[in-house]
C-alpha positions in Angstrom: -0.1 -0.1 -0.1 1.3 3.6 -1.0 1.0 5.5 2.2 2.7 7.9 4.4 2.1 7.5 8.2 2.2 10.5 10.3 1.5 9.2 13.9 5.2 8.1 14.8 6.5 11.6 14.0 5.0 13.2 16.9 4.7 10.5 19.6 8.0 11.5 21.2 6.8 15.1 21.6 3.5 14.1 23.0 4.8 11.8 25.6 7.1 14.8 27.0 4.3 17.1 27.6 1.5 14.7 28.4 2.2 14.7 32.1 2.5 18.3 32.2 -0.7 19.1 30.3 -2.8 15.8 30.1 -6.0 17.7 29.3 -4.6 19.4 26.3 -1.9 17.4 24.7 -3.9 14.7 22.8 -6.3 17.3 21.4 -3.4 19.3 20.2 -1.7 16.3 18.8 -4.7 15.2 17.0 -5.2 18.8 15.5 -1.6 19.1 14.5 -1.6 15.7 12.7 -5.0 16.6 10.9 -3.8 20.1 9.8 -0.5 18.7 8.6 -2.2 16.0 6.6 -4.3 18.6 5.0 -1.1 20.6 4.0 0.4 17.5 2.9 -2.4 16.5 0.6 -2.4 19.8 -1.1 1.5 19.8 -1.8 1.1 16.2 -3.1 -2.1 17.0 -5.4 -0.1 19.8 -7.0 3.1 17.3 -7.5 0.9 14.8 -9.0 -0.2 17.2 -11.6 3.0 18.7 -12.4 5.3 15.6 -12.2 3.1 13.2 -14.2 2.4 13.9 -18.0 -1.4 14.8 -18.4 -2.9 12.5 -15.6 -6.6 12.0 -16.0 -9.4 13.2 -13.8 -9.5 9.8 -12.1 -5.8 9.8 -11.5 -6.0 13.5 -10.0 -8.3 12.1 -7.3 -5.9 9.3 -6.4 -4.8 10.5 -2.7 -6.8 9.9 0.4 -6.5 11.0 3.8 -7.4 9.2 7.2 -7.6 11.5 9.9 -6.4 11.4 13.4 -8.7 11.7 16.7 -7.9 12.2 20.4 -8.2 8.3 21.1 -6.0 6.7 18.1 -3.6 9.8 17.4 -2.8 8.1 14.1 -3.1 9.4 10.7 -2.0 8.8 7.2 -2.1 9.9 3.5 -2.0 7.5 0.5 -3.0 6.4 -2.8 -6.4 4.8 -3.4 -6.2 1.0 -4.3 -7.1 1.3 -7.7 -4.9 4.1 -8.7 -2.1 2.6 -6.7 -2.2 -0.3 -9.2 -0.6 1.8 -11.8 0.7 4.7 -9.9 3.2 2.4 -8.0 5.2 2.3 -11.1 5.6 6.0 -11.4 6.5 6.3 -7.6 8.8 3.1 -7.3 9.4 2.1 -10.8 9.9 -1.7 -11.6 8.5 -4.1 -14.1 4.9 -4.2 -15.1 3.5 -7.5 -16.1 0.5 -7.7 -18.5 -2.8 -8.8 -17.2 -3.1 -11.1 -20.5 -0.1 -12.7 -22.2 1.1 -9.6 -23.6 0.9 -5.7 -23.1 -0.3 -3.4 -25.9 2.3 -0.5 -26.1 1.5 2.4 -28.4 4.0 2.9 -31.1 3.0 5.1 -34.3 -0.6 5.9 -33.2 -2.4 9.1 -32.2 -3.0 8.9 -28.3 -5.7 11.0 -26.5 -4.9 14.2 -24.5 -3.9 11.9 -21.5 -1.4 10.0 -23.5 -3.4 6.8 -23.8 -4.8 4.7 -26.6 -8.3 6.1 -27.1 -10.8 3.9 -25.5 -8.0 1.6 -24.3 -10.4 0.3 -21.5 -13.4 -0.1 -23.7 -12.4 -2.3 -26.4 -9.8 -0.1 -28.2 -7.8 -2.9 -29.6 -11.2 -4.4 -31.0 -12.2 -1.1 -32.5 -8.6 -0.5 -33.9 -8.7 -3.5 -35.8 -12.3 -2.6 -37.4 -10.6 0.3 -39.1 -9.6 0.1 -42.9 -6.1 -1.3 -43.8 -5.6 -2.3 -40.0 -4.3 -5.9 -39.3 -2.9 -8.0 -36.6 0.5 -9.9 -37.5 4.0 -10.6 -36.6 6.3 -8.9 -39.2 10.2 -9.2 -38.9 9.8 -10.7 -35.4 7.7 -7.7 -34.1 4.1 -8.8 -33.1 1.4 -6.1 -33.0 -1.3 -4.1 -34.9 -0.2 -2.7 -38.4 -1.7 -0.4 -41.0 -1.5 -0.7 -44.7 -1.5 2.5 -46.6 0.5 5.0 -48.7 3.1 7.7 -47.4 2.1 11.1 -49.0 4.9 13.6 -49.8 4.3 15.5 -46.6 5.0 12.3 -44.8 1.4 11.7 -43.7 -0.1 8.2 -44.0 -3.4 7.7 -46.1 -5.4 4.5 -46.2 -7.6 3.5 -49.2 -10.6 1.5 -48.4 -10.6 -0.3 -51.8 -6.9 -1.0 -52.7 -3.9 -2.1 -50.6 -1.4 0.5 -49.8 2.4 0.0 -50.6 3.6 0.7 -47.0 2.9 -0.4 -43.5 3.4 1.1 -40.1 3.3 -0.2 -36.8 0.5 1.2 -34.7 0.7 -0.9 -31.6 3.3 -3.6 -30.4 2.8 -6.3 -27.9 5.4 -6.6 -25.2 6.0 -9.3 -22.7 6.4 -6.6 -20.0 6.9 -2.9 -19.5 9.8 -1.5 -17.5 9.7 1.7 -15.7 13.2 3.0 -14.8 12.1 6.7 -14.2 10.2 7.5 -10.9 8.6 10.9 -11.6 6.1 11.2 -8.8 8.0 11.9 -5.7 5.2 10.6 -3.3 7.3 9.5 -0.4 9.9 12.3 -0.6 7.5 15.0 -0.9 5.2 13.7 1.6 7.9 13.1 4.4 9.4 16.6 3.7 6.1 18.3 3.9 5.3 16.5 7.1 8.7 17.3 8.9 8.1 20.9 7.8 4.7 21.5 9.2 4.2 19.0 12.1 6.0 20.7 14.9 4.8 24.1 13.9 1.1 23.0 13.6 1.7 21.2 17.3 3.0 24.4 18.7 -0.2 26.4 17.4 -2.6 23.8 18.5 -1.1 23.4 22.1 -1.1 27.4 22.6 -4.6 27.6 21.6 -5.8 24.6 23.7 -3.6 25.5 26.9 -2.1 28.8 27.8 0.3 31.5 26.3 4.0 30.5 26.4 3.9 26.9 26.0 6.2 25.7 23.2 8.0 22.5 22.3 11.1 22.6 20.0 12.9 19.7 18.3 
């Protein structure tokens, strides 16, 4: 599960003050955790949009927050289960194995504005094969979806419905796996850095409001 746990960051501080201000510390600790979680989510939401290339609206809603209360004093921010299935490769890198026997990887094909094969999750391969001049084959050792047609002088590709073109181009190739070497979304690094930046500040503000002026804890 992709998550950052915030509870352990403040346990030591709370224990040092709980005997002196027992009626205030748990409340202040919970408030500090929750306000820090809110700040962290805002930062991570911005990073997700800027670090990932054209994320979909569904991906933009990937983060969740579990808030603390006075009883548990635990809180976390993480990536929802469905989005985590694909975002983990943007966060940790690694090798993604296809759900079927092979993964359809775009080659020379127009993608949608989110960088995906249009309608990929709604039978895109089937729809692609219904287009004129498009066929599935292995050519020179490359297995995938190809298209027959003619290259124009401008370098464009035209397809004639009634006559076979002289050229073919690879639209999609089938790969046994996809390797992710880059890790563009700095989820853990940004989350932990933001928590360290704000947690003590938020705790100091919460304990001053809950108790009395002058109470402050520094680390």
